[in-house]
ROSE-4610 file (N, C-alpha, C; in Angstrom, 1 decimal, always signed):
// ROSE-4610
residu = [M/M/M/N/N/N/Y/Y/Y/L/L/L/T/T/T/A/A/A/E/E/E/Q/Q/Q/K/K/K/Q/Q/Q/E/E/E/F/F/F/F/F/F/K/K/K/Q/Q/Q/Y/Y/Y/G/G/G/K/K/K/S/S/S/N/N/N/T/T/T/D/D/D/T/T/T/G/G/G/S/S/S/P/P/P/E/E/E/G/G/G/Q/Q/Q/I/I/I/A/A/A/I/I/I/F/F/F/S/S/S/H/H/H/R/R/R/I/I/I/S/S/S/H/H/H/L/L/L/T/T/T/E/E/E/H/H/H/L/L/L/K/K/K/K/K/K/N/N/N/R/R/R/K/K/K/D/D/D/Y/Y/Y/A/A/A/T/T/T/Q/Q/Q/R/R/R/S/S/S/L/L/L/L/L/L/K/K/K/L/L/L/V/V/V/G/G/G/K/K/K/R/R/R/R/R/R/R/R/R/L/L/L/L/L/L/D/D/D/Y/Y/Y/L/L/L/K/K/K/D/D/D/R/R/R/D/D/D/I/I/I/E/E/E/R/R/R/Y/Y/Y/R/R/R/A/A/A/I/I/I/I/I/I/K/K/K/A/A/A/L/L/L/N/N/N/L/L/L/R/R/R/K/K/K]
num = [1/1/1/2/2/2/3/3/3/4/4/4/5/5/5/6/6/6/7/7/7/8/8/8/9/9/9/10/10/10/11/11/11/12/12/12/13/13/13/14/14/14/15/15/15/16/16/16/17/17/17/18/18/18/19/19/19/20/20/20/21/21/21/22/22/22/23/23/23/24/24/24/25/25/25/26/26/26/27/27/27/28/28/28/29/29/29/30/30/30/31/31/31/32/32/32/33/33/33/34/34/34/35/35/35/36/36/36/37/37/37/38/38/38/39/39/39/40/40/40/41/41/41/42/42/42/43/43/43/44/44/44/45/45/45/46/46/46/47/47/47/48/48/48/49/49/49/50/50/50/51/51/51/52/52/52/53/53/53/54/54/54/55/55/55/56/56/56/57/57/57/58/58/58/59/59/59/60/60/60/61/61/61/62/62/62/63/63/63/64/64/64/65/65/65/66/66/66/67/67/67/68/68/68/69/69/69/70/70/70/71/71/71/72/72/72/73/73/73/74/74/74/75/75/75/76/76/76/77/77/77/78/78/78/79/79/79/80/80/80/81/81/81/82/82/82/83/83/83/84/84/84/85/85/85/86/86/86/87/87/87/88/88/88/89/89/89/90/90/90]
x = [+57.0/+56.5/+57.4/+57.9/+58.7/+60.1/+60.5/+61.9/+62.9/+62.5/+63.5/+63.3/+64.2/+64.1/+64.5/+64.2/+64.5/+66.0/+66.8/+68.2/+68.7/+68.2/+68.6/+68.2/+67.1/+66.7/+67.6/+68.0/+69.0/+70.3/+70.7/+72.0/+71.9/+70.7/+70.5/+70.6/+70.0/+70.0/+71.4/+72.1/+73.5/+74.4/+74.2/+75.1/+74.8/+73.5/+73.2/+72.7/+72.2/+71.7/+72.8/+72.4/+73.4/+73.7/+72.7/+72.9/+71.9/+72.0/+71.0/+69.6/+69.5/+68.2/+67.6/+68.3/+67.9/+67.0/+65.8/+64.9/+64.3/+64.4/+63.7/+64.6/+65.8/+66.7/+66.3/+66.3/+65.9/+66.8/+68.1/+69.1/+68.7/+68.4/+68.0/+66.7/+65.7/+64.5/+64.7/+65.5/+65.7/+66.4/+67.3/+68.0/+67.1/+66.2/+65.2/+64.2/+63.8/+62.9/+63.6/+64.8/+65.6/+65.7/+65.9/+66.0/+64.6/+63.6/+62.2/+61.9/+62.3/+62.0/+62.7/+64.0/+64.7/+64.0/+63.6/+62.9/+61.6/+60.8/+59.5/+59.8/+60.8/+61.1/+61.4/+62.2/+62.5/+61.2/+60.3/+59.1/+58.2/+58.2/+57.4/+58.0/+59.3/+59.9/+59.3/+59.1/+58.5/+57.0/+56.3/+54.9/+54.4/+54.3/+54.0/+52.7/+51.7/+50.3/+49.9/+50.9/+50.6/+50.4/+49.2/+49.0/+49.0/+48.7/+48.7/+50.1/+51.0/+52.5/+53.0/+52.5/+53.0/+52.6/+51.4/+50.9/+51.7/+52.0/+52.7/+54.2/+54.7/+56.1/+56.1/+55.1/+55.0/+54.8/+54.0/+53.9/+55.2/+55.9/+57.2/+58.2/+58.3/+59.2/+58.8/+57.6/+57.1/+57.6/+57.4/+57.9/+59.4/+60.1/+61.6/+61.9/+61.2/+61.5/+61.2/+60.1/+59.8/+60.9/+61.3/+62.4/+63.7/+64.0/+65.2/+65.1/+63.9/+63.7/+63.8/+63.3/+63.4/+64.9/+65.6/+67.0/+67.8/+67.4/+68.1/+67.9/+66.7/+66.4/+67.1/+67.2/+67.7/+69.3/+69.9/+71.3/+71.8/+72.3/+72.7/+73.9/+74.7/+75.9/+75.4/+74.4/+73.9/+73.1/+72.4/+71.7/+72.7/+73.8/+74.8/+75.4/+75.7/+76.3/+75.4/+74.1/+73.2/+73.0/+72.9/+72.8/+74.0/+75.2/+76.4/+76.5/+76.1/+76.2/+75.2/+74.0/+73.0/+73.1/+73.9/+74.1/+72.8/+72.1/+70.7/+70.7/+71.7/+71.8/+72.7/+72.3/+73.1/+74.3]
y = [+97.7/+96.3/+95.3/+95.6/+94.6/+94.7/+93.6/+93.6/+93.1/+92.6/+92.1/+92.9/+93.7/+94.6/+93.8/+94.3/+93.6/+93.4/+94.4/+94.3/+93.2/+93.0/+91.9/+90.6/+90.5/+89.2/+88.9/+89.9/+89.7/+89.2/+89.7/+89.3/+87.8/+87.4/+86.0/+85.1/+85.5/+84.7/+84.7/+85.8/+85.9/+85.0/+85.0/+84.2/+82.7/+82.3/+80.9/+80.3/+81.2/+80.7/+80.7/+80.7/+80.8/+82.2/+83.1/+84.5/+85.3/+86.6/+87.4/+87.4/+87.0/+86.9/+85.5/+84.6/+83.2/+82.9/+83.5/+83.4/+82.1/+81.2/+79.9/+78.8/+79.0/+78.0/+77.5/+76.2/+75.8/+76.4/+76.5/+77.0/+78.5/+79.3/+80.7/+80.8/+79.9/+79.9/+79.4/+78.4/+77.9/+78.9/+79.7/+80.8/+81.8/+82.2/+83.3/+82.7/+81.5/+80.9/+80.9/+80.5/+80.4/+81.8/+82.8/+84.2/+84.6/+84.3/+84.6/+83.8/+82.5/+81.7/+82.3/+82.7/+83.2/+84.6/+85.4/+86.6/+86.4/+85.4/+85.1/+84.5/+83.7/+83.1/+84.2/+85.2/+86.3/+87.0/+87.2/+87.9/+87.1/+85.8/+84.9/+84.8/+85.0/+85.0/+86.2/+87.3/+88.5/+88.5/+87.9/+87.9/+86.4/+85.8/+84.4/+84.0/+84.9/+84.5/+84.9/+85.3/+85.6/+84.3/+83.8/+82.5/+82.5/+83.6/+83.8/+83.7/+84.3/+84.3/+82.9/+82.3/+80.9/+79.9/+80.1/+79.3/+79.5/+80.7/+81.0/+80.5/+80.6/+80.0/+78.5/+77.8/+76.4/+76.0/+76.8/+76.6/+76.9/+77.9/+78.2/+77.1/+76.6/+75.5/+74.3/+74.0/+72.9/+73.1/+74.4/+74.7/+74.4/+74.9/+74.7/+73.2/+72.5/+71.1/+70.4/+70.7/+70.1/+70.5/+71.7/+72.1/+71.3/+71.2/+70.4/+69.0/+68.4/+67.0/+66.9/+67.9/+67.9/+67.9/+68.8/+68.9/+67.7/+67.1/+65.8/+64.7/+64.6/+63.6/+63.9/+65.1/+65.5/+65.5/+66.2/+66.4/+66.5/+65.4/+65.3/+66.2/+66.5/+67.4/+68.8/+69.3/+70.6/+70.7/+69.6/+69.6/+69.7/+69.0/+69.1/+70.4/+71.1/+72.4/+73.4/+73.4/+74.4/+74.2/+72.9/+72.7/+73.2/+73.0/+73.5/+75.1/+75.6/+77.1/+77.8/+77.3/+77.9/+77.4/+76.4/+75.9/+75.4/+74.6/+74.1/+72.9/+72.1/+70.9/+71.2/+70.5/+70.7/+69.7]
z = [+170.4/+170.6/+170.0/+168.8/+168.0/+168.6/+169.2/+169.8/+168.9/+167.7/+166.7/+165.4/+165.1/+163.9/+162.7/+161.5/+160.3/+160.1/+160.6/+160.5/+161.4/+162.6/+163.5/+162.8/+162.2/+161.6/+160.5/+159.7/+158.6/+159.1/+160.3/+160.9/+161.3/+161.9/+162.2/+161.0/+159.9/+158.6/+158.0/+158.1/+157.6/+158.4/+159.7/+160.6/+160.5/+160.5/+160.6/+159.3/+158.4/+157.1/+156.1/+154.8/+153.7/+153.4/+153.5/+153.2/+154.0/+154.0/+154.8/+154.2/+152.9/+152.3/+152.3/+152.8/+152.8/+154.1/+154.0/+155.2/+155.4/+154.4/+154.5/+155.1/+155.3/+155.8/+157.2/+157.4/+158.8/+159.9/+159.6/+160.6/+161.0/+160.0/+160.3/+161.1/+160.7/+161.4/+162.8/+163.0/+164.4/+165.2/+164.6/+165.4/+165.8/+164.9/+165.3/+166.4/+166.2/+167.2/+168.6/+168.6/+169.8/+170.5/+169.7/+170.2/+170.8/+170.1/+170.6/+171.9/+171.9/+173.1/+174.3/+174.2/+175.3/+175.8/+174.8/+175.1/+175.9/+175.4/+176.1/+177.4/+177.6/+178.9/+179.9/+179.5/+180.4/+180.8/+179.8/+180.1/+181.1/+180.9/+181.8/+183.2/+183.4/+184.7/+185.5/+184.8/+185.5/+185.6/+184.6/+184.5/+184.5/+185.7/+185.8/+185.3/+185.5/+185.1/+183.7/+182.9/+181.5/+180.7/+180.7/+180.1/+178.6/+178.0/+176.5/+176.0/+176.7/+176.4/+176.6/+177.7/+178.0/+176.9/+176.4/+175.3/+174.0/+173.7/+172.5/+172.6/+173.8/+174.1/+173.8/+174.3/+174.0/+172.5/+171.8/+170.4/+169.7/+170.1/+169.5/+169.7/+170.9/+171.2/+170.4/+170.1/+169.3/+167.8/+167.4/+166.0/+165.8/+166.8/+166.8/+166.8/+167.6/+167.8/+166.4/+165.7/+164.4/+163.4/+163.4/+162.5/+162.7/+164.0/+164.4/+164.0/+164.1/+163.7/+162.2/+161.5/+160.0/+159.6/+160.2/+159.9/+160.3/+161.4/+161.8/+160.8/+160.2/+159.2/+157.9/+157.5/+156.2/+156.2/+157.2/+157.2/+158.7/+159.2/+160.6/+160.9/+159.9/+160.2/+160.4/+159.6/+159.8/+161.1/+161.5/+162.8/+163.9/+163.9/+164.9/+165.0/+163.8/+163.8/+164.4/+164.1/+164.7/+166.2/+166.6/+168.0/+168.8/+168.2/+168.8/+168.8/+167.7/+167.5/+168.5/+168.6/+169.5/+170.9/+171.2/+172.6/+173.1/+172.3/+172.7/+173.7/+173.6/+174.5/+175.7/+176.8/+178.0/+178.0]
């Protein structure tokens, strides 16, 4: 059931955060949320009527949005870096 192992999570935090144990950094959390969002989006393409997953996807997008807003207010350079690294804007 768990599609994201502890090792994969550590890789995300290592790549986007300060270290692989820095689980609280906004960049690391945004990266993990983005991975989960893409995973749920693929699931919903196959299972259109799965409304519980649809709701959790919307909640996840909102969480990521709030974290991005927080980062934008605190440090615009880190915000721009994570947007570019994760390719979030078109």
